[in-house]
Structure formats: structure tokens, C-alpha cells
FIKE-170566 format. One line per 4 residues: number of its first residue (from 0); their letters; for each residue x, z, y of N, C-alpha, C. Coordinates in Angstrom, 2 decimals, decimal comma, m for minus. Each point is the difference from the previous one (the first is absolute). Layout:
N
NUM	a	X:Z:Y:X:Z:Y:X:Z:Y | ...
end
This chain:
86
0	mdef	7,11:20,41:3,15:m0,36:0,20:1,37:m1,48:m0,31:0,14 | m0,73:0,93:0,56:m1,45:m0,16:0,13:m0,36:m0,19:1,48 | m1,06:m0,71:0,22:m0,51:m0,25:1,35:1,04:m0,70:0,87 | 0,75:m0,86:m0,62:1,04:m0,74:0,67:m0,63:m0,92:1,05
4	gyln	0,45:0,08:1,22:m0,48:m0,89:1,03:m0,85:0,66:1,06 | m0,33:1,28:m0,18:m0,82:0,68:1,00:0,80:0,50:1,19 | 1,29:0,18:m0,18:0,84:0,49:1,08:0,78:m1,15:0,62 | 0,14:0,03:1,29:0,88:m0,95:0,66:1,34:0,71:0,19
8	ldrk	1,01:m0,51:m0,67:1,31:0,64:0,01:0,88:m0,57:1,10 | 0,84:0,84:0,57:1,00:m0,51:0,92:1,13:m0,61:m0,83 | 0,96:m0,60:0,66:1,08:m0,71:m0,71:0,74:0,94:m0,97 | 0,30:1,19:0,45:0,72:0,96:m0,85:m0,87:0,41:m1,19
12	gakl	m1,28:0,26:0,25:m0,90:0,40:m1,08:m0,24:m1,11:m1,00 | 0,01:m1,24:0,45:m0,22:m1,14:m0,88:1,19:m0,25:m0,92 | 1,17:0,45:0,42:1,19:m0,19:m0,83:m0,02:0,87:m1,26 | m0,69:1,14:0,06:m0,03:0,89:m1,16:m0,68:m0,65:m1,21
16	pfqi	m1,22:m0,55:0,13:m0,58:m0,67:m1,17:0,86:m1,17:m0,46 | 0,61:m0,72:0,94:0,89:m1,10:m0,38:1,13:0,51:m0,89 | 0,61:1,11:0,39:1,09:0,57:m0,80:m0,49:0,45:m1,37 | m1,17:0,61:m0,04:m0,56:0,45:m1,27:m0,23:m1,18:m0,93
20	fter	m0,68:m1,04:0,51:m0,28:m1,17:m0,84:1,27:m0,71:m0,42 | 0,98:m0,06:0,87:1,27:m0,65:m0,33:0,73:0,77:m1,11 | 0,03:1,32:0,10:0,68:0,80:m1,01:m0,71:m0,03:m1,35 | m1,32:m0,11:0,00:m0,77:0,00:m1,23:m0,14:m1,38:m0,63
24	eerk	0,29:m1,05:0,77:m0,19:m1,37:m0,47:0,72:m0,23:m1,32 | m0,73:m0,46:m0,96:0,48:m0,31:m1,35:0,55:1,22:m0,74 | m0,25:1,20:0,47:0,46:1,21:m0,68:m1,15:0,88:m0,45 | m0,98:0,17:0,88:m1,12:0,90:m0,26:m1,29:m0,69:0,42
28	atav	m1,08:0,38:m0,65:m1,32:m0,51:0,39:m0,45:0,70:1,27 | m0,65:m0,74:0,86:m0,52:0,55:1,24:m1,42:m0,50:0,18 | m0,92:0,91:0,24:m1,40:m0,38:0,24:m0,30:0,17:1,48 | m0,63:m0,99:0,56:m0,38:0,01:1,41:m1,48:m0,28:0,08
32	atns	m0,73:0,86:0,69:m1,44:m0,21:0,20:m0,26:m0,19:1,48 | m0,79:m1,00:0,31:m0,32:m0,28:1,40:m1,32:m0,75:0,10 | m0,67:0,19:1,09:m1,18:m0,79:0,30:0,34:m1,14:0,95 | 1,25:m0,07:0,41:0,43:m1,02:0,95:0,59:m1,20:m0,74
36	pfte	m0,43:m1,20:0,35:0,61:m1,19:m0,60:1,42:m0,19:0,53 | 0,80:m0,75:m0,72:1,38:m0,24:0,42:0,06:m0,56:1,42 | m0,99:m0,78:0,39:0,01:m0,61:1,32:m0,08:1,03:1,13 | m0,38:1,24:m0,30:m0,09:1,04:1,01:1,16:0,99:m0,06
40	wdkt	0,92:m0,17:m0,94:1,08:0,97:m0,16:0,97:m0,02:1,17 | 0,09:m1,10:0,71:0,93:m0,03:1,14:m0,42:1,01:1,07 | m1,29:0,35:0,04:m0,46:1,03:0,94:0,53:1,37:m0,42 | 0,05:0,24:m1,29:0,51:1,27:m0,51:1,49:0,15:0,28
44	fgda	0,76:m1,06:m0,26:1,45:0,08:0,11:0,53:m0,42:1,36 | m0,83:m0,66:0,81:0,40:m0,34:1,35:1,07:m1,08:0,11 | 0,39:m0,57:m1,10:1,05:m1,01:0,00:m0,29:m0,98:m1,13 | m0,24:m1,24:0,33:m0,38:m0,99:m1,00:1,08:m0,22:m1,06
48	rlca	1,27:0,01:0,41:1,09:m0,21:m0,97:0,11:1,18:m0,96 | m0,11:1,21:0,52:0,06:1,18:m0,86:m1,20:0,01:m0,95 | m1,16:m0,35:0,52:m1,20:m0,07:m0,82:0,18:m1,01:m1,14 | 0,53:m1,16:0,30:0,23:m1,02:m1,02:0,99:0,50:m1,05
52	aiad	1,03:0,71:0,42:0,99:0,54:m0,95:m0,63:1,04:m0,91 | m0,85:0,85:0,55:m0,68:1,01:m0,82:m0,95:m0,67:m0,98 | m0,82:m0,93:0,49:m0,93:m0,71:m0,89:0,75:m0,74:m1,10 | 1,14:m0,58:0,34:0,82:m0,70:m0,98:0,46:0,95:m1,12
56	ritf	0,43:1,18:0,38:0,51:0,94:m0,99:m1,11:0,57:m0,90 | m1,14:0,29:0,58:m1,02:0,64:m0,84:m0,84:m1,01:m0,79 | 0,09:m1,28:0,35:m0,76:m0,99:m0,77:0,85:m0,73:m1,03 | 1,31:0,19:0,04:0,88:m0,65:m0,98:m0,28:0,57:m1,38
60	rctl	m0,37:m0,86:m0,92:m0,32:0,40:m1,38:m1,07:1,10:m0,05 | m0,98:m0,11:0,85:m1,01:1,05:0,06:m1,27:m0,42:m0,72 | m0,84:0,96:m0,22:m1,37:m0,24:m0,42:m0,86:0,40:1,19 | m0,65:m0,97:0,58:m0,83:0,23:1,17:m1,44:0,15:m0,47
64	iqtg	m0,59:1,13:0,30:m1,38:0,28:m0,41:m0,85:0,12:1,25 | m0,93:m0,90:0,15:m0,92:0,07:1,13:m1,32:0,54:m0,51 | m0,42:1,11:0,57:m1,21:0,66:m0,48:m1,22:m0,30:0,85 | 0,17:m0,74:1,07:m1,12:m0,32:0,86:m0,01:0,88:1,22
68	tesy	m1,08:m0,04:0,73:m0,09:0,72:1,25:m0,82:1,28:m0,09 | m0,67:0,21:m1,11:m0,82:1,20:m0,16:0,87:1,19:m0,37 | m0,21:1,10:0,67:0,74:1,23:m0,28:m0,54:0,65:m1,27 | 0,88:0,26:m0,96:m0,44:0,68:m1,21:m0,39:1,45:0,30
72	ryqa	0,62:0,61:1,00:m0,36:1,37:0,36:m1,42:0,05:0,55 | m0,31:m0,95:0,88:m1,35:m0,05:0,57:m1,02:m0,27:m1,10 | 0,31:m0,92:m0,89:m0,91:m0,33:m1,10:m0,22:1,22:m0,90 | 1,05:0,76:m0,32:m0,12:1,19:m0,83:m0,86:1,06:0,69
76	tqes	0,16:0,14:1,31:m0,81:0,95:0,76:m1,46:m0,40:m0,04 | m0,27:m1,28:0,22:m1,38:m0,49:m0,04:m0,63:0,24:m1,37 | 0,77:m0,25:m1,05:m0,52:0,18:m1,36:m0,26:1,47:m0,31 | 0,82:0,90:0,55:m0,23:1,42:m0,25:m1,18:0,52:0,82
80	lfps	m0,24:m0,56:1,17:m1,13:0,43:0,82:m1,31:m0,63:m0,44 | 0,07:m1,24:m0,44:m1,19:m0,74:m0,38:0,20:m0,62:m1,37 | m0,03:0,82:m1,07:0,24:m0,54:m1,34:m1,09:m1,00:m0,40 | 0,41:m1,02:m0,75:m0,98:m0,98:m0,49:m0,82:0,61:m1,11
84	pn	m1,31:m0,23:0,04:m0,84:0,52:m1,09:0,26:m0,79:m1,28 | 0,17:0,71:m1,09:0,25:m0,66:m1,30:m1,22:m0,01:m0,84
end
């Protein structure tokens, strides 16, 4: 799932990712990309308990990779527009 956290889901919409993560838990690998910290996920899901359940499922036995706040897309664009002299 890419750009996780940009949409504010209603209760019904928030249940879909919960179901997906629950069904995949301990069966399949799932990658989630987001610029939102866990502390802001309750805004996406609109329900603190549901948010906690989702975070619980996707962080269980996970590898959490934090890449920082800089956009790699923006950086790649800047490098293509303004290449460094070698």
C-alpha cells in the first residue's frame, strides 16, 4: 500500500484495510508506505481502536524502515534538472 495516510476514511472504508491486514497477517508479506507517523493514523481511520488494531497487525514481526522526511521523487527530479558537476 503506497501513500498510506493521505485519505481520511469513513468507518466502512477503514474496515477494508483492517480486513486485508488481518487476512494477510503471518501469511503474506505486506509493504506499507506512508509519510504519516503512527500518531497521525487515527485521523486516517477515524477510530482510535481500529487504528490501534491495524497498527498492531502490520507491526507484528515487521521490519520497520524509516527513510526520513525527504521525498526521493523530489530529490531525483532535482538531480535530473540540476546534475552535480563531476
